[in-house]
C-alpha positions as CSV (number, residue, x, y, z in Angstrom):
1,M,5.7,13.0,27.2
2,A,8.6,10.9,25.8
3,R,8.8,10.4,22.5
4,N,8.2,7.5,20.9
5,K,9.3,4.9,18.0
6,F,6.0,6.0,16.1
7,D,6.2,9.7,16.4
8,T,9.1,10.0,13.9
9,D,10.2,11.3,10.4
10,E,11.7,10.1,7.8
11,E,13.9,11.7,5.4
12,I,12.3,15.3,5.0
13,E,14.3,17.1,2.1
14,Q,13.2,15.6,-1.0
15,K,11.5,17.4,-4.1
16,V,9.3,16.5,-6.6
17,N,11.6,16.1,-9.7
18,P,9.8,15.8,-12.9
19,R,11.2,12.0,-13.2
20,I,9.1,11.4,-10.6
21,I,5.9,13.2,-12.4
22,L,6.9,11.5,-15.9
23,R,6.5,8.2,-14.0
24,L,2.9,9.3,-13.0
25,F,1.8,8.9,-16.3
26,K,2.3,5.2,-17.1
27,W,-0.9,4.7,-15.0
28,I,-3.2,7.2,-17.0
29,K,-1.4,5.7,-20.5
30,P,-4.1,2.8,-20.5
31,F,-6.8,5.3,-20.4
32,S,-5.9,8.0,-22.9
33,G,-8.6,7.7,-25.1
34,W,-10.7,8.5,-22.5
35,M,-8.8,11.3,-21.0
36,V,-8.4,13.3,-24.5
37,L,-12.3,12.4,-25.2
38,S,-12.6,14.7,-21.3
39,C,-10.1,16.8,-22.5
40,L,-12.2,17.7,-25.7
41,L,-14.9,18.4,-23.8
42,M,-13.4,20.0,-21.0
43,L,-11.9,22.7,-23.9
44,L,-15.1,22.7,-25.9
45,S,-16.8,24.1,-22.8
46,S,-14.4,26.4,-22.1
47,A,-14.2,27.7,-25.6
48,I,-18.3,28.1,-25.5
49,S,-18.1,29.7,-21.8
50,L,-15.7,32.5,-22.9
51,T,-17.8,33.7,-26.2
52,S,-20.6,35.1,-23.5
53,P,-18.7,38.7,-22.7
54,Y,-18.2,38.8,-26.1
55,L,-22.0,38.5,-26.7
56,I,-22.7,41.0,-24.1
57,R,-20.7,43.6,-25.4
58,M,-22.6,43.2,-28.7
59,A,-25.7,43.6,-27.0
60,I,-24.8,46.7,-25.1
61,D,-22.4,48.8,-27.9
62,T,-24.8,47.4,-30.8
63,A,-28.4,46.1,-30.2
64,I,-29.4,48.4,-27.8
65,P,-28.5,51.4,-28.8
66,S,-29.8,50.7,-32.3
67,Q,-32.9,49.0,-30.8
68,N,-32.1,45.7,-32.5
69,Y,-34.7,43.4,-30.7
70,R,-33.8,40.7,-33.3
71,M,-30.4,41.1,-32.1
72,L,-31.1,41.4,-28.6
73,I,-33.0,38.0,-29.2
74,I,-30.7,35.7,-30.8
75,I,-28.2,36.9,-28.0
76,S,-30.1,35.7,-25.1
77,I,-31.0,32.4,-27.5
78,I,-27.2,32.2,-28.1
79,L,-26.6,32.6,-24.3
80,T,-29.1,30.2,-22.9
81,V,-28.0,27.6,-25.1
82,S,-24.6,27.8,-24.5
83,T,-25.5,27.7,-21.0
84,I,-27.4,24.4,-21.1
85,A,-24.4,23.1,-23.7
86,V,-21.7,23.8,-20.9
87,R,-23.7,22.0,-18.0
88,F,-24.3,18.7,-20.4
89,L,-20.1,18.9,-21.2
90,L,-19.2,19.3,-17.7
91,A,-21.5,16.7,-16.9
92,G,-19.9,14.2,-19.3
93,K,-16.5,15.0,-18.6
94,L,-17.7,14.6,-14.7
95,K,-19.0,11.1,-15.6
96,I,-15.8,10.1,-17.5
97,M,-13.4,11.4,-15.2
98,T,-15.2,9.4,-12.2
99,R,-15.2,6.2,-13.8
100,V,-11.2,6.9,-14.9
101,A,-10.4,8.1,-11.2
102,Q,-11.9,4.7,-9.8
103,K,-10.4,2.3,-12.6
104,I,-6.6,4.2,-11.9
105,I,-7.5,3.8,-8.3
106,V,-8.0,0.0,-9.0
107,N,-4.9,-0.3,-11.1
108,I,-2.8,1.3,-8.5
109,R,-3.6,-0.5,-5.4
110,K,-2.9,-3.9,-7.2
111,E,0.5,-2.9,-8.5
112,V,1.3,-1.8,-4.6
113,F,-0.5,-4.9,-3.5
114,T,1.3,-7.4,-6.1
115,K,4.8,-5.4,-5.0
116,L,3.8,-6.0,-1.3
117,Q,3.6,-10.0,-2.0
118,A,7.2,-10.0,-3.9
119,L,8.6,-8.4,-0.6
120,P,10.8,-10.3,1.7
121,F,9.6,-10.5,5.2
122,T,12.6,-8.7,6.2
123,Y,10.4,-5.5,5.0
124,F,7.6,-6.5,7.5
125,D,9.5,-7.2,10.3
126,S,11.2,-3.8,9.8
127,R,8.2,-1.7,9.7
128,P,4.9,-1.0,11.4
129,H,2.3,-2.1,9.5
130,G,-0.1,0.9,9.7
131,K,2.2,2.5,8.1
132,I,2.3,0.2,4.9
133,L,-1.4,0.6,5.4
134,I,-1.6,4.3,4.6
135,R,0.1,3.7,1.5
136,V,-1.9,1.7,0.0
137,V,-5.4,3.2,0.5
138,N,-5.1,7.0,1.8
139,Y,-2.2,8.1,-0.4
140,V,-3.2,6.1,-3.1
141,N,-6.8,8.0,-3.3
142,S,-4.7,11.3,-3.1
143,L,-2.5,10.1,-5.9
144,S,-5.4,9.1,-8.4
145,D,-7.2,12.8,-8.0
146,L,-4.2,14.1,-9.3
147,L,-4.0,12.0,-12.0
148,S,-7.4,12.3,-13.4
149,N,-9.1,15.8,-12.7
150,G,-6.0,17.5,-12.1
151,I,-4.3,17.6,-15.3
152,I,-7.6,17.3,-17.1
153,Q,-8.0,20.6,-15.2
154,L,-5.0,21.7,-16.3
155,V,-5.3,21.2,-19.7
156,S,-8.1,23.0,-19.7
157,D,-7.3,26.1,-17.3
158,L,-3.8,26.4,-20.0
159,F,-6.1,26.5,-22.9
160,T,-8.7,29.0,-20.9
161,L,-6.1,31.5,-20.1
162,I,-4.6,31.4,-23.8
163,V,-7.9,32.1,-25.5
164,I,-9.0,34.4,-22.7
165,I,-5.9,36.8,-23.3
166,C,-6.4,36.6,-27.1
167,F,-9.6,37.9,-26.5
168,M,-8.9,40.8,-24.4
169,F,-5.6,42.0,-26.6
170,A,-8.5,41.7,-29.2
171,I,-11.3,43.8,-27.5
172,D,-8.4,46.4,-25.6
173,P,-4.8,45.7,-25.7
174,K,-4.2,48.2,-23.3
175,L,-6.5,47.7,-20.5
176,T,-5.3,44.1,-21.0
177,L,-2.0,45.3,-20.2
178,V,-3.7,47.1,-17.0
179,S,-5.4,44.0,-16.1
180,M,-2.0,41.9,-16.0
181,A,-0.1,44.7,-14.0
182,V,-0.7,42.4,-10.8
183,L,0.5,39.7,-11.7
184,P,4.1,39.6,-11.0
185,V,2.9,40.5,-6.9
186,L,1.3,37.0,-7.8
187,F,4.5,35.5,-8.8
188,I,6.4,36.9,-6.3
189,V,4.1,35.5,-3.7
190,L,4.0,31.8,-5.0
191,I,7.5,31.6,-5.5
192,C,8.3,32.5,-1.8
193,M,5.5,30.1,-0.3
194,K,6.8,27.2,-2.5
195,K,9.2,25.7,-0.2
196,A,7.6,25.8,3.0
197,Q,4.4,24.2,1.4
198,H,5.9,21.7,0.2
199,E,7.8,21.1,3.5
200,A,4.6,21.6,5.8
201,W,2.5,18.7,3.7
202,K,5.5,16.6,3.8
203,Q,5.7,16.5,7.7
204,E,1.8,16.2,7.6
205,S,1.9,13.1,5.3
206,Y,4.7,11.8,7.9
207,K,2.9,12.1,11.0
208,R,-0.6,11.1,9.7
209,S,1.4,7.6,8.6
210,N,2.7,7.8,12.7
211,L,-0.5,8.0,13.9
212,T,-2.0,5.0,11.6
213,A,1.0,3.0,12.7
214,Y,0.2,3.5,16.1
215,L,-3.6,3.1,15.6
216,S,-3.1,-0.5,13.8
217,E,-0.4,-1.9,16.5
218,S,-2.8,-0.8,18.9
219,L,-5.4,-3.2,18.1
220,N,-3.4,-5.9,16.8
221,G,-2.4,-5.7,20.8
222,M,-5.2,-4.7,22.4
223,K,-5.4,-8.0,24.8
224,V,-1.7,-7.4,25.8
225,T,-2.8,-3.7,27.0
226,Q,-6.0,-4.7,28.8
227,S,-3.7,-7.3,30.5
228,F,-0.9,-4.7,31.6
229,A,-3.8,-2.3,32.1
230,R,-1.9,0.0,29.9
231,E,-4.5,1.7,28.8
232,K,-3.8,5.2,30.3
233,V,-0.2,5.5,29.1
234,N,-1.8,4.0,25.9
235,Q,-4.4,6.9,25.6
236,G,-1.4,9.4,26.2
237,I,0.6,8.4,23.2
238,F,-2.1,8.4,20.9
239,D,-3.3,12.0,22.5
240,G,0.0,12.7,21.4
241,L,0.5,11.8,18.0
242,C,-3.1,13.1,17.5
243,L,-2.5,16.6,19.0
244,T,0.7,16.3,16.8
245,C,-1.1,15.6,13.9
246,K,-3.4,18.8,14.2
247,K,-0.6,20.9,14.5
248,V,0.9,19.8,11.5
249,W,-2.0,20.1,9.3
250,M,-3.3,23.1,10.8
251,K,0.3,24.8,9.5
252,A,-0.3,23.3,6.3
253,V,-3.3,25.0,5.5
254,N,-2.4,28.1,7.1
255,I,0.4,28.5,5.0
256,N,-2.2,27.6,2.4
257,N,-4.9,30.0,3.4
258,I,-2.6,33.0,2.4
259,I,-2.3,32.4,-1.0
260,W,-6.2,32.7,-1.5
261,P,-6.7,35.9,-0.1
262,V,-3.7,36.8,-1.8
263,V,-5.1,35.4,-5.3
264,D,-8.9,37.2,-4.2
265,N,-7.2,40.4,-3.4
266,L,-5.2,40.6,-6.7
267,S,-8.3,40.0,-8.6
268,T,-10.2,42.9,-7.2
269,I,-7.6,44.9,-7.6
270,G,-7.3,44.3,-11.0
271,V,-10.7,44.4,-12.1
272,A,-10.7,47.9,-9.8
273,L,-8.1,49.1,-11.9
274,V,-9.5,48.1,-15.5
275,Y,-12.6,49.8,-14.4
276,L,-10.7,52.9,-13.0
277,A,-8.7,53.2,-16.3
278,G,-11.7,52.7,-18.8
279,I,-13.8,55.4,-17.4
280,N,-11.2,57.8,-17.7
281,W,-10.7,56.2,-21.3
282,L,-14.2,56.0,-22.1
283,G,-15.1,57.9,-25.5
284,D,-11.2,57.4,-26.2
285,G,-12.0,53.6,-28.1
286,V,-13.9,52.2,-24.6
287,S,-17.1,51.7,-24.8
288,I,-19.4,50.7,-21.9
289,G,-20.2,47.2,-23.8
290,T,-16.2,47.2,-23.6
291,L,-16.0,47.6,-20.3
292,V,-18.8,45.3,-19.4
293,A,-17.2,42.5,-21.6
294,F,-13.6,43.2,-20.2
295,A,-14.9,42.9,-16.1
296,G,-16.3,39.4,-17.3
297,Y,-12.9,38.4,-18.8
298,I,-11.3,39.3,-15.9
299,W,-13.3,37.1,-13.7
300,R,-13.0,34.4,-16.3
301,F,-9.0,35.2,-16.2
302,W,-8.6,34.7,-12.5
303,A,-10.5,31.4,-12.0
304,P,-8.1,29.5,-14.1
305,I,-5.2,30.7,-12.3
306,Q,-6.8,30.0,-9.1
307,N,-7.1,26.5,-10.4
308,L,-3.5,26.8,-11.4
309,G,-2.8,27.4,-8.2
310,N,-4.7,24.3,-6.5
311,F,-3.4,22.3,-8.8
312,Y,0.0,23.3,-7.3
313,N,-0.9,22.5,-4.3
314,S,-2.3,19.2,-4.7
315,M,1.2,18.4,-7.0
316,V,2.8,19.7,-3.5
317,T,0.7,17.6,-1.2
318,T,0.5,14.9,-3.4
319,G,3.9,15.0,-3.8
320,A,4.9,13.8,-0.7
321,Y,2.0,10.7,-1.1
322,V,3.9,10.0,-4.7
323,E,7.5,9.6,-3.1
324,R,6.0,7.0,-0.4
325,I,4.0,4.9,-3.2
326,F,7.7,4.9,-5.4
327,E,9.4,4.4,-2.6
328,L,7.9,1.0,-2.0
329,L,7.4,0.4,-5.7
330,D,11.5,0.5,-5.4
331,E,12.2,-1.7,-2.9
332,D,14.5,-4.7,-3.4
333,E,12.7,-7.6,-3.9
334,D,15.8,-10.0,-2.3
335,I,13.9,-13.5,-2.7
336,T,13.1,-13.8,-6.5
337,D,13.1,-16.2,-9.1
338,R,16.4,-16.0,-11.5
339,P,15.9,-15.3,-15.2
340,D,16.2,-18.7,-16.4
341,A,15.0,-20.2,-13.1
342,K,13.1,-24.0,-13.6
343,E,10.2,-25.3,-12.4
344,L,10.7,-27.9,-9.7
345,P,9.5,-31.3,-11.1
346,P,7.2,-33.7,-8.4
347,I,10.2,-34.6,-6.2
348,R,10.8,-37.3,-4.1
349,G,12.2,-35.2,-0.6
350,H,16.0,-35.5,-0.7
351,V,17.3,-32.3,1.0
352,Q,21.0,-31.4,1.3
353,F,22.5,-28.2,3.0
354,D,25.9,-27.7,2.0
355,K,28.1,-25.5,3.8
356,V,25.4,-22.9,4.7
357,N,25.8,-19.8,6.2
358,F,23.5,-16.9,6.8
359,S,23.1,-13.3,8.6
360,Y,19.7,-11.3,8.8
361,E,22.5,-8.4,9.2
362,K,25.9,-8.1,7.7
363,G,28.8,-9.0,10.6
364,N,26.1,-10.9,12.8
365,P,25.9,-14.3,11.3
366,I,23.0,-16.9,12.2
367,L,23.8,-20.0,10.5
368,K,27.9,-21.1,10.1
369,N,28.5,-23.7,8.3
370,I,25.6,-25.9,8.5
371,N,25.9,-29.5,6.6
372,F,23.5,-32.7,6.3
373,T,22.0,-34.9,3.9
374,I,18.6,-36.3,4.5
375,T,17.0,-38.9,2.4
376,P,13.5,-39.2,1.0
377,G,10.7,-40.1,3.7
378,M,13.2,-39.1,6.9
379,S,12.0,-37.4,9.9
380,V,14.0,-34.9,11.4
381,A,13.7,-33.3,14.5
382,I,15.9,-29.3,15.0
383,V,16.5,-28.7,18.6
384,G,18.0,-26.3,20.6
385,P,17.8,-23.0,22.8
386,T,16.1,-20.0,21.6
387,G,18.0,-18.4,18.9
388,A,20.1,-20.6,17.9
389,G,18.8,-20.8,14.5
390,K,16.5,-23.5,14.5
391,T,13.8,-21.5,12.2
392,T,16.1,-20.2,10.4
393,I,16.9,-23.1,8.5
394,I,13.6,-24.5,7.4
395,N,13.3,-20.5,6.3
396,L,15.9,-21.0,4.1
397,L,14.5,-24.6,3.0
398,S,11.5,-22.9,1.7
399,R,13.2,-19.6,-0.2
400,F,11.9,-17.3,2.3
401,Y,15.8,-16.0,2.8
402,N,18.4,-17.3,0.5
403,P,22.0,-18.3,1.7
404,D,25.2,-15.9,1.9
405,D,27.1,-19.1,1.0
406,G,26.9,-22.9,0.1
407,K,24.0,-24.5,-1.4
408,I,20.8,-26.1,-0.5
409,L,19.5,-28.8,-2.8
410,I,16.3,-30.2,-3.3
411,D,16.3,-34.2,-4.9
412,G,19.6,-32.5,-6.2
413,L,18.9,-29.5,-7.6
414,D,19.9,-26.1,-6.0
415,I,16.8,-24.5,-5.2
416,L,18.5,-20.8,-6.1
417,D,18.1,-22.2,-9.6
418,L,14.1,-23.2,-9.1
419,Q,11.1,-21.0,-9.3
420,I,9.9,-19.9,-5.7
421,K,6.3,-21.2,-6.6
422,S,7.0,-24.5,-7.4
423,I,9.4,-25.0,-4.6
424,R,6.7,-23.8,-2.0
425,K,4.1,-26.1,-4.2
426,Q,5.7,-29.1,-2.7
427,V,7.2,-27.8,0.9
428,G,4.4,-27.2,3.3
429,V,5.0,-24.8,6.3
430,M,3.3,-24.7,9.6
431,L,4.7,-21.8,11.1
432,Q,4.9,-21.3,14.8
433,D,2.5,-18.5,14.8
434,S,-0.9,-19.5,12.9
435,F,-2.7,-17.1,11.5
436,L,-6.4,-17.3,9.9
437,F,-8.0,-15.3,7.8
438,S,-11.9,-14.1,7.8
439,G,-14.1,-16.4,6.6
440,T,-15.2,-19.9,7.0
441,I,-13.5,-22.8,8.8
442,M,-13.5,-24.5,6.0
443,E,-12.2,-21.4,3.8
444,N,-9.2,-21.4,5.8
445,I,-8.6,-25.1,5.4
446,R,-9.0,-24.6,1.5
447,Y,-6.8,-21.4,1.3
448,G,-3.3,-23.8,0.2
449,K,-5.3,-26.0,-2.3
450,L,-8.7,-23.9,-3.9
451,E,-9.9,-27.2,-5.9
452,A,-9.9,-29.6,-2.8
453,T,-13.3,-31.2,-2.0
454,D,-15.2,-30.5,1.2
455,E,-14.7,-33.9,1.7
456,E,-10.3,-33.5,1.6
457,C,-10.5,-30.9,3.8
458,I,-13.0,-32.1,6.2
459,M,-10.2,-35.3,6.1
460,A,-7.3,-33.1,6.9
461,A,-9.3,-31.9,10.1
462,K,-10.1,-35.2,11.4
463,T,-6.4,-36.6,10.9
464,V,-5.3,-33.2,13.0
465,M,-8.3,-34.0,15.5
466,A,-10.0,-31.0,14.4
467,D,-13.0,-32.3,13.2
468,D,-15.1,-32.8,17.0
469,F,-14.4,-29.2,18.5
470,I,-15.1,-27.9,14.4
471,N,-18.5,-29.6,14.8
472,A,-19.3,-28.9,18.3
473,F,-19.9,-24.9,16.4
474,P,-23.6,-25.0,15.2
475,E,-22.5,-24.0,12.0
476,G,-19.8,-26.6,12.1
477,Y,-16.9,-26.0,9.0
478,N,-19.4,-22.7,7.8
479,K,-18.4,-21.0,10.6
480,I,-17.3,-17.5,10.1
481,I,-14.3,-16.7,12.1
482,S,-12.8,-13.3,12.2
483,A,-9.2,-12.1,11.3
484,N,-6.2,-14.4,12.9
485,G,-9.0,-16.7,14.4
486,G,-11.1,-14.5,17.0
487,G,-13.5,-16.6,19.0
488,L,-11.0,-19.7,19.0
489,S,-8.3,-20.6,21.4
490,Q,-4.6,-20.2,20.2
491,G,-4.7,-24.3,20.1
492,Q,-7.8,-24.5,17.9
493,K,-6.0,-21.9,15.2
494,Q,-2.9,-24.7,15.5
495,L,-5.3,-27.6,14.7
496,I,-6.9,-25.6,11.8
497,S,-4.0,-24.3,10.7
498,F,-2.2,-27.9,10.3
499,A,-5.2,-29.1,8.6
500,R,-4.3,-26.1,5.8
501,V,-0.6,-27.7,5.6
502,L,-1.4,-30.9,5.3
503,L,-4.4,-30.4,3.0
504,S,-1.6,-29.5,0.7
505,D,-0.2,-32.6,0.6
506,P,3.3,-31.4,0.6
507,R,6.3,-34.1,-0.3
508,I,8.9,-32.0,2.3
509,L,6.7,-30.8,5.7
510,I,7.9,-28.8,7.9
511,L,6.6,-28.3,11.6
512,D,7.5,-25.6,13.3
513,E,6.4,-25.7,16.8
514,A,3.1,-27.5,15.5
515,T,1.9,-28.7,18.7
516,S,3.1,-25.8,21.2
517,S,-0.3,-24.8,21.8
518,V,-2.4,-28.0,22.0
519,D,-3.0,-30.1,25.4
520,T,-1.6,-33.0,25.8
521,H,-4.6,-35.1,25.5
522,T,-4.8,-33.7,21.9
523,E,-1.1,-33.9,21.3
524,K,-1.1,-37.8,22.1
525,A,-4.0,-38.7,19.7
526,L,-2.4,-36.4,17.2
527,Q,0.7,-38.0,17.1
528,Q,-1.2,-40.8,15.6
529,G,-2.6,-39.3,12.6
530,L,0.7,-37.8,12.1
531,T,2.7,-41.0,12.7
532,H,-0.1,-42.2,9.8
533,L,0.3,-39.0,7.5
534,L,4.2,-38.4,8.1
535,K,5.1,-41.9,6.5
536,G,6.8,-41.7,3.1
537,R,7.0,-37.8,3.3
538,T,10.2,-35.7,4.3
539,S,9.3,-33.8,7.5
540,F,11.6,-31.2,9.3
541,I,10.4,-31.3,13.0
542,I,11.5,-27.9,15.6
543,A,9.8,-28.6,18.8
544,H,10.7,-28.3,22.6
545,R,8.2,-31.2,23.9
546,L,10.3,-34.5,23.7
547,S,6.8,-36.4,22.8
548,T,7.0,-34.7,19.6
549,I,10.6,-35.3,18.7
550,R,11.8,-38.6,20.5
551,N,10.7,-40.7,17.5
552,A,12.2,-38.7,14.4
553,D,15.1,-40.6,12.2
554,M,17.8,-37.7,13.1
555,I,17.9,-35.2,15.6
556,F,19.5,-32.1,15.1
557,F,20.8,-29.8,18.0
558,V,21.6,-26.3,17.0
559,D,23.7,-23.9,19.3
560,H,24.8,-20.9,17.9
561,G,24.0,-21.4,14.4
562,E,25.9,-24.8,14.3
563,I,25.0,-28.1,14.4
564,V,26.7,-29.3,17.6
565,E,25.2,-32.5,18.0
566,R,23.2,-34.9,15.8
567,G,21.7,-38.7,16.0
568,T,18.7,-40.3,17.0
569,H,17.3,-39.7,20.6
570,K,19.3,-42.8,22.2
571,E,22.4,-41.6,20.7
572,L,22.3,-38.3,21.9
573,L,21.4,-39.7,25.2
574,A,24.7,-41.9,24.7
575,L,26.6,-39.1,24.1
576,N,25.4,-37.2,27.5
577,G,25.6,-33.8,25.9
578,N,23.3,-30.8,25.7
579,Y,20.5,-32.7,24.2
580,A,21.0,-35.1,27.0
581,M,21.0,-31.7,29.4
582,M,17.7,-30.7,28.0
583,V,16.1,-34.3,28.4
584,N,17.3,-34.3,32.0
585,K,15.5,-30.7,32.7
586,Q,12.6,-31.5,31.4
587,G,12.3,-34.9,33.5
588,E,11.7,-37.6,30.9
């Protein structure tokens, strides 16, 4: 099967460096008090549980030979109480860390989502949305578990190891050295497997990201898929991605599975060596109780080593996810407020472009030397062939992008010196692609002005001729629609989007093909409402229908990034140029 755009890897060879690990602790810091308490509970439970082998040694070597039943009863009571206490301590630790983990998840997702909303359009244009989605959901979940339980468990296991070694040396130094004879073998295995593990889990994260991205795109484009009867081809691509995910997952798991049999076998060998040496040394400073206690400590010795191995594996696995999350958080926010940016005061609607140049990619200019001045209340129509730069002009005015050169002024103020939010509050944009959110029709109309009353929302809908079809639904304005207006026609979605923009009451109104999806009858009725609404506002209208732009105060014909003609409808017809040619083609 041919390789597709979703079956690609990003840069592979990156190591989880200490600087990235340190950055993780900023999410833990707000909960440091709870983390310390949880750590203390864990350490206390470990310390209590480690007394059991020592007490058993006392029972075997002292209480039983001397038939000291009182001592046996006391030891039994202590063992019972300590077991119950350990269970309660661990339950308290688990409860605390479950809450902390969920709070960490919320904070990380808030930060990631805040960053996503601040990123420029170019970021989303160049990446499948599924790959962005997986970072916010799956990767954050994996990271949260590492930051909460993983770190606490690490501290506890290190403490447990130190205490166990101290107990073991206190009981018998020779047996302690025998039990540790297999550790060098374990360290050699871990070092040899480190690179392979890291590489395998990074590959798994990339392939899973590719699968999610393709699934997201397929769901969004399901109508197109079925229209072109492409289900079989898409199924083949999806099956291939699933198979790839399975292969890389199995490879990563198989590498992990090599380690644990090694650890188990080495621990068994260590215990066998202790028994072998202890039996040979019985009577030579080694008692039965010492041997039993030592065996208990050895099993406890290998448990934290296995846990440390688990933590290491989590670091290797999560390291790939951490890199993707920080990669997102470190993305440049090209469109940001300057440190001294001021809030845009209420405007009249004077707009000026002064020698503006712009390009999405260096060396490929989209707009070249754009100059015009629009006085308050003027309506400006921008026409021209597809790809000429019409939408780019209004995107610059709304500060979705910044110009490469030149100035854009609103009421004489350079928009680069103004706060972005204050600009967009007074510049209403009706984009060509109408997008509606899950919720009621009323909520979608009120989206840009949350304080608006129901009456104001209904008035906006009536102005754009949306009231009739909305009231035709049994639920009326309370009809719930799915994401992007599922169940509504394209024209209906566009009218609701139109009402949403008008409700925000902008001083500058931008309409990008605002009537392209409505029928001719609705458009004529809509024009009547727009004529009343646009009165006194500065408006920019991008359209191909001459009925929409004929009455504009000024018409710009844009071609290859330049304004090649400007004037009223009659003036441009008299020029007999590009505009006149476009009108003739439409038969008007």
